[in-house]
C-alpha positions, -999 to +999 in steps of 0.1 A: +021+078+357-002+077+376-030+094+356-022+067+328-026+040+351-057+057+364-070+058+327-059+022+324-078+009+356-107-014+346-131+002+367-126+038+352-123+020+313-159+014+323-168+046+331-148+065+303-164+043+277-204+052+288-191+089+291-175+093+258-208+073+243-234+101+256-207+130+253-191+141+221-171+170+241-156+140+273-151+122+244-127+146+220-114+156+257-107+120+267-091+113+231-069+142+232-058+130+267-045+096+257-026+109+231-012+135+253-003+104+272+009+085+244+036+114+233+046+118+270+051+082+273+070+080+238+088+105+250+106+087+281+109+060+255+137+079+236+153+094+267+159+058+280+191+039+278+185+006+254+199-015+290+167-005+309+150-033+292+120-038+316+112-004+321+112+001+286+087-032+282+067-015+311+063+018+291+058-002+255+027-020+275+011+010+287+011+027+250-008-003+240-030-003+262-040+032+256-045+025+219-060-003+227-087+023+248-082+048+218-094+020+195-126+011+220-134+049+220-134+056+188-159+025+177-181+031+200-176-002+220-202+005+246-226-004+226-218-036+231-225-035+266-257-017+256-268-046+236-267-072+265-289-051+284-328-057+284-346-027+264-354-014+302-324-013+316-309+008+284-336+034+286-324+037+323-286+037+314-280+070+308-304+079+337-276+098+357-274+123+333-302+136+341 
């Protein structure tokens, strides 16, 4: 579950969105990892007893957050952040890749 929480942290989501925007192989790998995590959580949900309501709710919440992250990656929501930058800042946004 640690890797899931790591993906869902705000700082890491910003990093993931930026790198997925600029690097399509990273994007593909990240989307595959998100799908793997969703499948793993779904398997855990299937194994849980019905009376474990709090745990089921927490796991369901993680699935929803992972799906939201997946959607943000698929629609390149990093564009929204770039749109807020000045043209000079935008030109330097991907500077760390050189």
